[in-house]
Residue frames relative to the residue before (quaternion, step in Angstrom):
aa qw qx qy qz dx dy dz
X 1.0000 0.0000 0.0000 0.0000 0.00 0.00 0.00
X 0.3611 -0.7526 0.5273 0.1587 3.52 -0.85 1.24
X 0.7568 -0.4513 0.2621 0.3936 3.49 -1.27 0.12
X 0.5894 0.5835 -0.2477 0.5008 3.44 1.32 -0.94
X 0.6892 0.4950 -0.2630 0.4591 3.61 0.82 -1.02
X 0.6671 0.4790 -0.2944 0.4888 3.52 1.12 -0.89
X 0.6219 0.5270 -0.3471 0.4637 3.56 1.02 -0.59
X 0.6327 0.5302 -0.3220 0.4636 3.59 0.93 -0.86
X 0.6826 0.5030 -0.3003 0.4369 3.44 0.89 -1.02
X 0.6454 0.5318 -0.2901 0.4653 3.48 1.01 -0.77
X 0.7011 0.4822 -0.2698 0.4507 3.57 0.97 -0.87
X 0.7282 0.3920 -0.2345 0.5109 3.64 1.28 -0.50
X 0.3358 0.7717 -0.4879 0.2317 3.58 1.23 0.07
X 0.7117 0.4526 -0.2632 0.4684 3.55 0.80 -1.01
X 0.6421 0.5030 -0.3485 0.4618 3.63 1.04 -0.72
X 0.6543 0.5083 -0.3283 0.4536 3.56 1.16 -0.52
X 0.6241 0.5788 -0.2753 0.4470 3.51 1.10 -0.98
X 0.5979 0.5698 -0.4051 0.3921 3.67 0.89 -0.47
X 0.7364 0.3751 -0.2577 0.5006 3.42 0.83 -0.76
X 0.5342 0.5933 -0.3715 0.4739 3.64 1.11 -0.50
X 0.7014 0.4729 -0.2870 0.4495 3.58 0.79 -1.02
X 0.6675 0.4599 -0.2995 0.5032 3.61 1.21 -0.24
X 0.7156 -0.5168 0.2552 0.3947 3.36 1.14 0.26
X 0.4651 0.6664 -0.4329 0.3901 3.58 1.37 -0.05
X 0.3374 -0.6328 0.6647 0.2093 3.39 -1.40 0.83
X 0.3033 -0.7151 0.6150 0.1358 3.49 -0.96 1.05
X 0.1190 -0.7626 0.6346 0.0398 3.58 -0.81 1.15
X 0.1247 -0.8550 0.5034 -0.0054 3.48 -0.61 1.29
X 0.7420 0.2755 -0.2064 0.5753 3.56 1.29 -0.11
X 0.6008 -0.5312 0.4284 0.4163 3.65 -1.28 0.34
X 0.6047 0.5505 -0.3831 0.4296 3.69 1.00 -0.53
X 0.6488 0.5118 -0.3241 0.4605 3.58 1.02 -0.76
X 0.6730 0.5312 -0.2811 0.4312 3.48 0.99 -0.78
X 0.6747 0.4411 -0.2618 0.5308 3.53 1.15 -0.90
X 0.6112 0.5207 -0.3764 0.4622 3.66 0.97 -0.34
X 0.7152 0.3876 -0.3253 0.4821 3.73 0.81 -0.64
X 0.6857 0.5048 -0.3041 0.4271 3.68 1.09 -0.61
X 0.5465 0.5852 -0.4268 0.4203 3.64 1.32 -0.32
X 0.8655 -0.0418 -0.0508 0.4965 3.42 -0.76 1.31
X 0.2182 0.7991 -0.5308 0.1791 3.59 1.17 0.63
X 0.1127 -0.7642 0.6338 0.0394 3.56 -1.04 0.99
X 0.7189 0.4061 -0.3134 0.4691 3.51 -1.24 0.39
X 0.5886 -0.5502 0.4497 0.3856 3.60 -1.32 -0.40
X 0.0721 -0.8015 0.5907 0.0587 3.53 -1.11 0.53
X 0.2596 -0.7580 0.5770 0.1585 3.58 -0.88 0.84
X 0.0724 -0.8134 0.5772 0.0073 3.56 -0.62 1.03
X 0.1931 -0.7395 0.6416 0.0648 3.47 -0.83 1.16
X 0.1477 -0.7049 0.6853 0.1083 3.63 -0.96 0.90
X 0.2694 -0.8184 0.5057 0.0436 3.48 0.02 1.52
X 0.0737 0.7793 -0.6222 0.0042 3.67 -1.21 0.31
X 0.6412 -0.5299 0.4459 0.3306 3.47 -1.50 0.26
X 0.5748 0.6760 -0.3610 0.2868 3.60 1.03 -0.63
X 0.6306 -0.5760 0.3501 0.3847 3.54 -1.07 0.46
X 0.6141 0.5319 -0.3426 0.4717 3.50 1.02 -0.66
X 0.5978 0.4886 -0.4033 0.4912 3.68 0.99 -0.28
X 0.7122 0.4706 -0.2878 0.4341 3.51 0.74 -1.24
X 0.8012 0.3764 -0.1765 0.4304 3.66 0.67 -1.01
X 0.7844 0.3545 -0.1362 0.4904 3.48 1.19 -0.57
X 0.7679 0.4137 -0.1957 0.4481 3.49 0.47 -1.42
X 0.7345 0.3867 -0.2892 0.4768 3.75 0.59 -0.95
X 0.6261 0.5149 -0.3659 0.4572 3.69 0.87 -0.58
X 0.6498 0.5086 -0.3168 0.4677 3.60 0.98 -0.99
X 0.6707 0.4988 -0.3100 0.4531 3.57 0.82 -0.84
X 0.6294 0.5169 -0.3339 0.4744 3.70 0.95 -0.72
X 0.6706 0.4946 -0.2960 0.4670 3.57 0.90 -0.93
X 0.6519 0.5055 -0.3311 0.4581 3.63 0.72 -1.11
X 0.6734 0.4897 -0.3099 0.4589 3.72 0.85 -0.93
X 0.6752 0.5066 -0.3214 0.4291 3.55 0.80 -0.92
X 0.7082 0.4592 -0.2127 0.4923 3.56 1.08 -0.73
X 0.5917 0.6234 -0.3644 0.3584 3.64 1.08 -0.47
X 0.3692 -0.7329 0.5156 0.2463 3.44 -1.01 0.83
X 0.7059 0.2289 -0.1932 0.6418 3.52 1.29 -0.52
X 0.2012 -0.7808 0.5872 0.0712 3.36 -1.13 0.95
X 0.5427 -0.6061 0.4283 0.3933 3.66 -0.99 0.38
X 0.6171 -0.5536 0.4196 0.3697 3.34 -1.27 0.49
X 0.8117 0.1589 -0.0191 0.5618 3.59 0.93 -0.85
X 0.1522 -0.7742 0.6121 0.0529 3.52 -1.14 0.70
X 0.1258 0.8266 -0.5377 0.1082 3.60 -0.23 1.19
X 0.0170 0.7959 -0.6029 -0.0524 3.52 -1.28 0.42
X 0.1414 -0.7365 0.6539 0.0999 3.49 -1.28 0.67
X 0.3737 -0.7227 0.5517 0.1836 3.53 -1.12 0.64
X 0.2934 -0.7471 0.5780 0.1475 3.56 -0.56 1.24
X 0.7978 0.2416 -0.2451 0.4950 3.39 -1.24 0.94
X 0.7422 0.2995 -0.2797 0.5303 3.59 1.00 0.02
X 0.7732 0.1864 -0.1140 0.5953 3.60 0.64 -0.95
X 0.1511 -0.8761 0.4530 0.0671 3.55 0.67 1.22
X 0.6632 0.4765 -0.3105 0.4864 3.69 0.83 -1.17
X 0.6842 0.4927 -0.3236 0.4294 3.70 0.73 -0.83
X 0.6799 0.4704 -0.3170 0.4648 3.54 1.03 -0.74
X 0.5987 0.5366 -0.3323 0.4931 3.63 1.07 -0.74
X 0.6515 0.5274 -0.2979 0.4568 3.69 0.87 -0.91
X 0.6494 0.5160 -0.2992 0.4717 3.58 0.98 -0.97
X 0.6906 0.5053 -0.2825 0.4334 3.53 0.85 -1.15
X 0.5285 0.6238 -0.3976 0.4165 3.59 1.25 -0.47
X 0.7015 0.5146 -0.2687 0.4133 3.50 1.02 -0.56
X 0.7481 0.1827 -0.1415 0.6221 3.56 1.58 -0.04
X 0.1073 0.8747 -0.4615 0.1022 3.28 0.72 1.21
X 0.4829 0.6676 -0.3961 0.4054 3.38 1.51 0.19
X 0.7073 0.3166 -0.2247 0.5907 3.65 1.34 -0.12
X 0.5473 -0.6325 0.4300 0.3399 3.52 -1.08 0.89
X 0.5830 -0.5476 0.4426 0.4055 3.59 -1.28 0.46
X 0.0454 0.7926 -0.5964 0.1180 3.51 -1.06 1.04
X 0.1071 0.7981 -0.5903 0.0563 3.52 -0.84 0.88
X 0.4582 -0.2289 -0.8440 0.1593 1.56 -1.69 1.75
X 0.0134 0.7726 -0.6342 -0.0256 3.50 -1.34 0.35
X 0.1474 -0.7687 0.6078 0.1344 3.58 -1.34 0.19
X 0.1145 -0.7923 0.5993 0.0032 3.45 -0.81 1.23
X 0.1412 -0.7508 0.6338 0.1214 3.52 -1.16 0.69
X 0.0983 -0.8151 0.5699 0.0347 3.57 -0.48 1.17
X 0.1060 -0.7801 0.6135 0.0621 3.55 -1.11 0.70
X 0.8324 -0.0977 -0.0411 0.5440 3.52 -0.52 1.40
X 0.7273 -0.4624 0.1935 0.4689 3.49 1.04 0.96
X 0.6631 0.4617 -0.3193 0.4952 3.63 1.26 0.15
X 0.5439 -0.6053 0.4652 0.3484 3.53 -1.11 0.74
X 0.1793 -0.7638 0.6174 0.0576 3.65 -0.95 1.18
X 0.7842 -0.1304 0.1067 0.5972 3.63 1.04 -0.77
X 0.1467 -0.7776 0.6109 0.0242 3.43 -1.20 0.80
X 0.0914 -0.7480 0.6542 0.0646 3.58 -0.97 0.87
X 0.2300 -0.8056 0.5421 0.0649 3.60 -0.45 1.21
X 0.7168 -0.4619 0.3241 0.4098 3.41 -1.32 0.26
X 0.5922 0.5664 -0.3646 0.4423 3.60 1.18 -0.62
X 0.7186 0.4045 -0.2354 0.5144 3.67 1.14 -0.44
X 0.6354 0.4697 -0.3303 0.5163 3.48 1.38 0.41
X 0.6761 0.4726 -0.2686 0.4973 3.58 0.82 -1.21
X 0.8542 0.1331 -0.1511 0.4794 3.57 -1.11 0.88
X 0.5857 0.4663 -0.4434 0.4928 3.58 1.05 0.56
X 0.5352 -0.5819 0.4940 0.3619 3.56 -1.29 0.38
X 0.6437 -0.5522 0.3720 0.3772 3.54 -1.18 0.66
X 0.6822 0.5056 -0.3296 0.4127 3.49 0.85 -1.06
X 0.5570 0.5869 -0.3769 0.4508 3.72 1.21 -0.59
X 0.6880 0.4948 -0.2679 0.4584 3.50 0.89 -1.05
X 0.6419 0.5280 -0.2767 0.4823 3.59 0.99 -0.90
X 0.6592 0.4665 -0.3114 0.5009 3.61 0.97 -0.74
X 0.6355 0.4929 -0.3501 0.4801 3.55 0.87 -0.77
X 0.6868 0.4746 -0.2913 0.4671 3.61 0.70 -0.87
X 0.6490 0.5144 -0.3231 0.4580 3.56 0.99 -0.73
X 0.6130 0.5379 -0.2907 0.5003 3.60 1.19 -0.77
X 0.6561 0.4876 -0.2955 0.4944 3.65 1.01 -0.74
X 0.6381 0.5261 -0.3257 0.4583 3.57 0.98 -0.68
X 0.6364 0.5546 -0.2721 0.4618 3.53 1.05 -1.16
X 0.7453 0.4158 -0.2552 0.4544 3.57 0.95 -0.89
X 0.8078 0.3783 -0.1879 0.4111 3.65 1.00 -0.70
X 0.6700 0.5121 -0.2759 0.4612 3.47 1.27 -0.70
X 0.2626 -0.7820 0.5439 0.1541 3.64 -0.72 0.85
């Protein structure tokens, strides 16, 4: 790892930890993504994390709140970090090619297939509470 990569890892540590503290498994390589997706059963909430302000002030807090309030929680909680763990992010996006790449974004997968997707356009310029309500509705609809 070069000096730039070490600096960026240090800078994003807290941004990554926010989701890890909520029970998310951080996937940092394409191999890890393919391993968890191989034969995936149940539901998975996947957060494409990023360093932008809408991830910090909107997406991550909305995900935390929605999960804390959810009666039914996804079987799996995974996150990849766009712009940092590029191979992992690209590999995850291969599982939902029907939507354009977007970060931050939130995907709900059911048995390995995309069930619902919240792109950056539905995060940026919205209130955190609106995003949390949107995600809460998605979880209530798709998580068994």
